[in-house]
RODREN-483399 format. One line per field, with one value per residue: x, y, z of N, C-alpha, C, O, CB in turn. Coordinates in Angstrom, 2 decimals, padded with zeros to 5 digits. Glycine has a CB too. Example, Ala and Ser with C-alpha at 12.3 -4.5 7.8 and 13.67 -1.06 7.14 Angstrom:
<nodes>
nx [013.19:012.85];
ny [-005.69:-002.25];
nz [007.80:007.08];
cax [012.30:013.67];
cay [-004.50:-001.06];
caz [007.80:007.14];
cx [013.20:012.90];
cy [-003.30:000.03];
cz [007.80:007.87];
ox [014.24:013.41];
oy [-003.32:001.14];
oz [008.46:008.04];
cbx [011.31:014.08];
cby [-004.47:-000.60];
cbz [009.05:005.72];
</nodes>
This chain:
<nodes>
nx [041.68:044.14:047.64:048.46:050.48:051.39:052.45:053.95:053.85:056.13:054.68:052.96:050.75:049.04:049.83:048.33:049.17:048.63:050.35:050.99:051.27:053.57:056.06:055.53:054.98:057.49:058.98:057.70:058.31:061.10:061.21:059.90:061.70:063.86:062.78:062.37:065.05:066.01:064.64:065.70:068.36:068.81:068.34:070.36:072.58:072.34:072.66:075.32:076.61:075.87:077.19:079.80:080.12:079.70:081.94:084.10:083.58:083.24:084.35:087.02:088.40:088.30:089.86:092.33:092.76:092.93:095.26:097.17:097.03:097.93:100.54:101.50:101.35:103.18:105.51:106.19:108.49:110.87:110.87:109.22:106.69:103.31:099.72:097.19:094.16:092.38:093.05:095.33:098.62:101.89:105.15:106.86:108.39:109.06:108.76:106.72:105.54:102.68:101.98:102.64:104.84:104.13:105.20:103.53:103.78:106.18:107.85:105.59:104.27:102.36:100.92:099.87:097.73:098.79:096.87:095.62:096.81:096.16:097.19:100.33:101.80:102.51:102.74:100.25:097.88];
ny [094.62:095.83:094.95:093.36:093.52:091.31:091.16:089.81:091.03:091.66:090.99:089.10:089.81:090.09:092.21:094.09:095.70:097.86:097.43:099.71:101.66:101.12:102.28:104.95:104.71:103.89:106.20:108.05:106.91:107.26:110.06:110.58:109.46:111.15:113.61:113.00:112.64:115.23:116.66:115.59:116.20:118.88:118.75:116.98:118.50:120.72:119.36:118.50:120.99:121.83:119.87:120.45:123.06:122.44:120.83:122.65:124.63:123.38:120.68:120.64:122.86:121.81:119.50:120.68:122.02:119.86:118.71:120.74:120.71:118.12:118.34:120.25:118.77:116.76:118.20:118.86:119.32:118.64:120.93:122.80:125.28:124.74:124.83:123.20:121.31:121.73:124.22:124.51:125.71:124.85:123.23:121.07:118.12:115.55:113.28:110.77:107.92:108.24:110.01:112.91:114.34:116.93:119.81:121.63:123.18:123.96:121.02:119.58:117.43:116.34:113.67:113.70:113.01:113.28:114.41:116.10:118.54:121.83:124.12:125.59:128.26:131.14:129.84:129.64:130.44];
nz [050.44:052.56:053.02:056.04:058.84:061.29:064.51:067.44:070.65:073.42:075.62:074.85:073.37:070.25:067.68:065.20:062.35:059.69:056.62:055.14:056.99:058.41:057.73:058.31:061.03:062.02:061.47:063.16:065.62:065.67:065.68:068.08:069.89:069.45:070.32:072.99:073.83:073.41:075.35:077.71:077.40:078.11:080.88:081.70:080.96:082.75:085.15:084.95:084.97:087.54:089.18:088.48:089.53:092.21:092.67:092.29:094.20:096.68:097.06:095.94:097.31:099.93:099.71:099.18:101.60:103.38:102.42:102.97:105.78:106.36:105.42:107.24:109.63:109.06:108.95:111.53:114.20:116.84:119.51:118.35:118.64:119.47:119.09:120.65:119.94:122.01:122.87:124.35:124.75:123.81:123.74:121.56:122.71:122.17:119.46:118.29:116.34:115.95:117.89:119.98:122.39:124.45:126.07:128.40:130.59:133.21:133.93:133.17:131.04:128.27:126.43:123.19:120.41:117.00:115.39:117.11:117.10:116.51:115.18:114.12:115.61:113.71:111.32:110.21:107.64];
cax [042.14:045.58:048.51:048.52:051.62:051.03:053.64:053.63:054.59:056.83:053.70:052.16:049.64:049.27:049.59:048.03:049.49:048.58:051.68:051.22:051.57:054.79:057.09:055.10:055.14:058.93:059.37:057.18:059.09:062.39:060.98:059.58:062.96:064.65:062.17:062.66:066.45:066.17:064.13:066.63:069.68:068.89:068.44:071.70:073.50:072.28:073.23:076.77:077.01:075.71:078.26:081.04:080.14:079.86:083.33:085.04:083.29:083.24:085.23:088.42:089.02:088.46:091.01:093.53:092.91:093.42:096.65:097.99:097.07:098.81:101.91:101.84:101.59:104.40:106.68:106.43:109.78:111.10:111.04:108.22:105.56:102.06:098.47:096.40:092.74:091.70:093.49:096.57:099.84:103.02:106.34:107.07:109.63:109.38:107.84:106.60:104.87:101.33:101.74:103.66:104.94:104.10:105.39:102.59:104.23:107.41:107.74:104.27:104.23:101.20:101.05:098.69:097.73:099.20:095.67:095.19:097.47:095.29:098.06:101.64:101.81:103.45:102.65:098.89:097.74];
cay [094.59:096.10:093.98:093.60:092.88:090.88:090.91:089.46:091.89:090.88:090.58:088.04:090.30:090.15:093.54:094.12:097.02:097.89:097.54:101.07:102.52:100.70:103.29:106.14:104.39:103.92:107.61:108.67:106.40:107.93:111.45:110.54:109.22:112.38:114.61:112.55:112.93:116.67:117.10:115.16:116.79:120.08:118.34:116.43:119.62:121.47:118.53:118.57:122.31:121.81:119.10:121.20:124.13:121.77:120.38:123.76:125.45:122.64:119.50:120.98:123.59:120.94:118.65:121.51:122.27:118.62:118.53:121.68:120.25:116.95:118.84:120.88:117.72:116.04:119.07:119.14:118.85:118.89:122.32:123.67:125.70:124.30:125.05:121.97:121.50:122.22:125.57:124.50:126.09:124.10:123.04:119.64:117.62:114.23:112.89:109.33:107.68:108.82:110.93:113.90:114.74:118.38:120.43:122.74:123.96:123.38:119.64:119.02:117.01:115.52:112.97:113.97:112.49:114.32:115.08:117.05:119.82:122.71:124.86:126.02:129.72:131.68:129.13:129.64:131.31];
caz [051.80:052.57:053.73:057.49:059.50:062.64:065.35:068.81:071.57:074.44:076.62:074.28:072.58:068.81:067.15:063.76:061.81:058.23:056.03:054.65:058.13:059.07:057.51:059.06:062.44:062.33:061.45:064.38:066.74:065.66:066.08:069.50:070.60:069.33:071.20:074.34:074.11:073.49:076.65:078.75:077.18:078.94:082.28:081.90:080.87:083.99:086.22:084.81:085.45:089.00:089.80:088.27:090.53:093.50:092.78:092.43:095.37:097.94:097.14:095.67:098.42:101.09:099.45:099.34:103.02:103.98:102.00:103.75:107.16:106.41:105.28:108.51:110.63:108.69:109.12:112.93:114.70:118.25:119.93:117.70:119.47:118.85:119.81:120.54:119.62:123.21:123.16:125.12:124.04:124.33:122.90:121.32:123.29:121.60:118.38:118.02:115.06:115.88:119.01:120.33:123.79:124.44:127.38:128.50:131.74:133.76:134.39:132.83:129.63:127.91:125.15:122.37:119.05:116.05:114.91:118.12:116.89:115.72:114.27:114.59:115.53:112.74:110.04:109.69:106.47];
cx [043.66:046.33:048.58:049.69:051.19:052.33:053.18:054.49:055.25:055.89:052.75:050.96:050.02:048.89:049.35:048.23:049.37:049.97:051.98:051.62:052.90:055.88:056.77:055.29:056.61:059.44:058.92:057.95:060.45:062.24:060.68:060.83:063.80:064.10:062.45:064.10:066.70:065.72:065.12:068.00:069.84:069.06:069.84:072.74:073.52:072.84:074.75:077.30:076.94:076.85:079.62:081.19:080.37:081.31:084.25:084.78:083.40:084.33:086.69:089.05:089.23:089.66:092.32:093.81:093.44:094.89:097.58:098.11:098.01:100.27:102.38:102.16:102.88:105.66:106.96:107.78:109.91:111.40:110.14:107.16:104.29:100.88:097.63:094.93:091.96:092.11:094.77:097.74:100.98:104.14:106.58:108.40:110.04:108.33:107.90:105.86:103.54:101.05:102.91:103.68:105.07:104.24:104.47:102.90:105.53:107.10:106.35:104.26:102.99:101.48:099.75:098.86:098.13:098.00:095.12:095.85:096.58:096.12:099.39:101.67:102.89:103.39:101.24:098.78:096.70];
cy [094.81:095.00:094.36:092.81:092.56:090.55:090.63:090.35:091.02:090.44:089.52:088.50:090.34:091.54:093.45:095.54:096.95:098.17:098.95:102.01:102.19:101.76:104.55:105.91:104.44:105.35:108.30:108.18:107.07:109.38:111.52:110.34:110.49:113.46:114.26:112.90:114.43:117.19:116.75:115.78:118.05:119.75:117.81:117.54:120.41:120.66:118.55:119.91:122.36:121.06:119.76:122.31:123.54:121.37:121.56:124.62:124.70:121.57:119.88:121.79:122.72:120.01:119.42:121.77:121.02:118.39:119.46:121.23:119.05:117.36:119.49:119.83:116.96:116.88:119.40:118.56:119.23:120.37:123.30:124.04:125.29:124.73:123.81:122.30:122.03:123.63:125.64:124.87:125.31:123.99:121.53:119.22:116.27:113.89:111.37:109.16:108.42:109.84:111.88:114.05:116.26:118.89:121.64:123.63:123.32:122.01:119.03:118.72:116.14:114.85:113.17:113.33:113.61:115.09:116.11:118.41:120.67:123.50:125.16:127.54:130.21:131.00:129.16:130.69:132.37];
cz [051.81:053.32:055.20:058.06:060.93:063.39:066.76:069.72:072.63:075.57:076.08:073.47:071.10:068.32:065.65:063.26:060.30:057.66:055.57:055.79:058.81:058.93:058.32:060.56:062.85:062.38:062.73:065.61:066.82:066.13:067.59:070.34:070.58:070.26:072.67:074.73:074.20:074.84:077.77:078.60:078.03:080.41:082.58:081.87:082.19:085.17:086.16:085.30:086.97:089.68:089.59:089.29:091.92:093.71:093.07:093.66:096.69:098.00:096.97:096.80:099.67:100.92:099.63:100.82:103.73:103.64:102.79:105.20:107.31:106.28:106.58:109.57:110.34:108.94:110.58:113.36:116.17:118.45:119.17:118.71:118.73:119.72:119.56:120.32:120.82:123.60:123.98:124.22:124.65:123.33:122.77:121.92:122.69:120.56:118.22:116.70:114.97:116.97:119.18:121.84:123.76:125.87:127.44:129.70:132.23:134.34:134.15:131.34:129.41:126.57:124.38:120.99:118.10:115.50:115.88:118.00:115.99:114.71:114.94:114.48:114.57:111.39:109.46:108.57:106.70];
ox [044.39:045.77:048.73:049.86:050.70:053.17:052.16:055.71:054.99:056.27:051.83:050.22:051.17:047.77:050.11:047.55:049.95:050.68:053.14:052.25:053.31:056.54:057.66:055.72:056.94:060.26:059.69:058.20:060.92:063.07:061.16:061.00:064.40:064.87:062.73:064.35:067.53:066.35:065.33:068.74:070.90:069.85:070.42:073.68:074.59:073.43:075.41:078.33:077.86:077.41:080.50:082.26:081.15:081.86:085.08:085.70:083.64:085.15:087.53:090.16:090.21:090.40:093.29:094.97:094.31:095.66:098.65:099.19:098.78:101.14:103.53:103.12:103.59:106.75:107.90:108.17:109.15:112.11:110.28:106.76:104.20:101.03:097.39:094.51:090.96:091.59:095.25:097.85:101.04:104.09:106.51:109.42:111.21:107.15:108.96:105.58:103.30:099.99:103.99:102.65:105.98:103.52:104.61:102.35:105.93:106.19:105.96:104.25:102.63:102.17:098.67:099.97:097.82:098.10:094.26:095.50:096.27:095.79:099.55:101.57:104.03:103.93:101.05:099.50:096.45];
oy [094.07:094.24:095.53:091.62:093.42:089.77:091.14:090.41:089.83:089.60:089.09:087.68:090.59:091.99:092.80:096.47:096.05:099.03:099.37:103.04:102.91:102.09:105.14:106.82:104.97:105.69:109.07:108.96:107.41:109.86:112.42:110.98:110.85:114.16:115.15:113.39:114.86:118.08:117.56:115.88:118.26:120.39:118.15:117.53:120.73:121.24:118.62:119.97:122.87:121.55:119.64:122.49:124.07:121.54:121.50:125.30:125.33:121.57:119.47:121.46:122.89:119.77:118.89:121.75:121.13:117.92:119.04:121.33:118.97:116.81:119.31:119.98:116.56:116.34:120.15:117.47:120.04:120.98:124.51:123.22:125.47:124.96:123.42:123.45:122.73:124.18:126.74:124.41:125.13:124.55:120.80:119.86:115.91:114.19:110.78:110.15:109.15:110.47:111.70:113.92:116.81:118.46:122.57:124.72:122.27:121.86:118.09:119.62:115.33:115.40:112.84:113.14:114.78:116.28:116.91:119.34:120.29:123.53:125.01:128.07:129.76:131.51:128.74:131.69:133.19];
oz [051.15:054.11:055.56:057.80:061.67:062.93:067.22:069.57:072.73:076.39:076.78:072.94:070.75:068.53:064.94:063.69:059.68:058.17:055.61:055.55:059.72:059.91:058.95:061.27:063.91:063.24:063.32:066.54:067.91:066.90:068.28:071.38:071.60:070.92:073.48:075.83:075.01:075.42:078.68:079.57:078.61:081.11:083.61:082.66:082.70:086.09:087.20:085.98:087.62:090.65:090.44:089.87:092.70:094.80:093.98:094.12:097.73:098.92:097.78:097.22:100.39:101.87:100.16:101.24:104.59:104.48:103.23:105.79:108.27:106.95:106.97:110.32:111.26:109.11:110.86:112.93:116.69:117.65:119.33:119.54:117.51:120.92:118.42:120.49:120.64:124.57:124.28:123.08:125.86:122.24:123.76:121.68:122.71:120.74:118.05:116.01:114.00:116.97:118.63:122.50:123.15:126.77:126.64:129.82:131.74:135.16:134.83:130.50:130.26:125.71:124.87:120.49:118.36:115.19:115.51:118.72:114.87:113.52:116.15:113.38:114.62:110.41:108.32:108.57:105.82];
cbx [041.75:045.86:049.95:047.17:052.91:050.06:054.63:053.88:053.66:057.97:052.92:051.69:049.20:048.46:050.77:046.57:050.93:047.56:051.82:049.96:050.46:055.28:057.22:053.62:054.56:059.72:058.78:055.69:059.27:063.01:059.81:058.57:063.74:064.65:060.66:062.43:067.35:065.39:062.76:066.75:069.90:067.64:067.39:072.01:073.11:070.85:072.72:077.19:076.11:074.36:078.28:081.08:078.83:078.94:083.77:084.98:081.93:081.89:084.84:088.52:088.17:087.18:090.93:093.38:091.57:092.58:096.79:097.38:095.66:098.44:102.00:100.69:100.41:104.35:106.48:105.30:110.96:112.26:112.48:107.58:105.58:102.06:097.73:096.57:092.13:091.96:092.42:096.81:100.10:102.58:107.60:107.02:109.47:109.44:108.20:105.84:104.64:100.31:101.51:103.39:106.18:102.78:106.90:101.16:103.14:108.03:108.08:103.10:105.53:099.89:101.36:098.45:096.33:099.99:094.61:095.45:098.90:094.52:097.39:102.81:102.01:104.83:103.09:097.86:097.37];
cby [093.25:097.47:093.94:093.20:093.79:089.64:092.12:087.93:092.95:091.70:091.79:087.16:091.70:089.05:094.48:093.63:097.49:098.95:096.58:101.60:102.44:099.36:103.62:106.48:103.00:103.11:108.33:108.37:104.89:107.89:112.06:109.44:108.04:112.87:114.70:111.03:112.31:117.36:116.47:113.67:117.12:120.93:117.28:115.36:120.55:121.89:117.08:118.35:123.41:121.17:117.68:121.79:124.94:120.53:119.67:124.61:126.02:122.00:118.48:121.75:124.78:120.11:118.05:122.83:122.71:117.42:118.79:123.10:119.89:115.94:119.84:121.79:116.74:115.61:120.36:118.56:119.44:118.01:122.73:122.98:127.26:122.76:126.38:121.10:120.19:121.29:126.30:123.12:127.63:122.74:123.77:119.31:117.48:113.13:113.61:108.58:106.20:107.73:110.15:115.27:114.04:118.92:120.82:122.21:124.02:124.31:119.56:120.01:116.24:116.38:111.43:115.51:111.90:113.69:114.06:116.50:119.64:123.69:126.17:125.34:130.32:131.59:127.69:129.92:130.51];
cbz [052.49:053.22:053.09:058.19:059.47:062.62:065.31:069.09:072.23:075.02:077.10:075.35:073.06:068.05:067.46:063.46:062.24:057.72:054.87:053.96:059.14:058.50:056.00:058.76:062.73:061.30:060.21:064.54:066.62:064.24:065.27:069.80:069.95:067.87:070.95:074.46:073.03:072.37:076.92:078.75:075.69:078.76:082.60:080.83:079.70:084.28:086.10:083.34:084.83:089.38:089.23:086.86:090.50:093.58:091.49:091.21:095.26:098.16:096.07:094.36:098.78:101.33:098.03:098.58:103.63:103.50:100.47:103.70:107.64:105.30:104.12:108.98:110.67:107.23:108.34:113.80:113.87:118.80:119.75:116.45:119.76:118.65:119.34:121.81:119.14:124.36:123.86:125.77:124.11:124.75:123.51:119.80:124.80:122.72:117.03:119.19:114.86:115.96:120.31:119.63:124.55:123.79:127.64:128.60:132.89:134.84:135.86:133.22:129.23:127.85:125.37:122.23:118.68:114.89:114.62:119.48:116.26:116.65:113.81:113.76:116.92:113.28:110.21:110.82:105.24];
</nodes>
């Protein structure tokens, strides 16, 4: 009768393995793990490529656009001509922390949020 190794699994079952098969079993487990990792390596590789493309085609250009817009808003000064988000054209008469006073007609001034400026004519790319 060959030597039998008895081990208790984590679920409480007793496993009986012939001692001669232990080395073979360990080898198969290592090979199985290696095959499993090889299968997932391709998937992980393609996911990394996908996220790289996503970053360079969508995220990075959007960050650059936000940076240019913030620079444009920070560079606004009194007497600049601006076009507001609603399409109104005007000239800046006063700058506050978060708002601008824009003259859109003779004796007609409106207070708008800085984020309401669509662009400065002559500075758009």
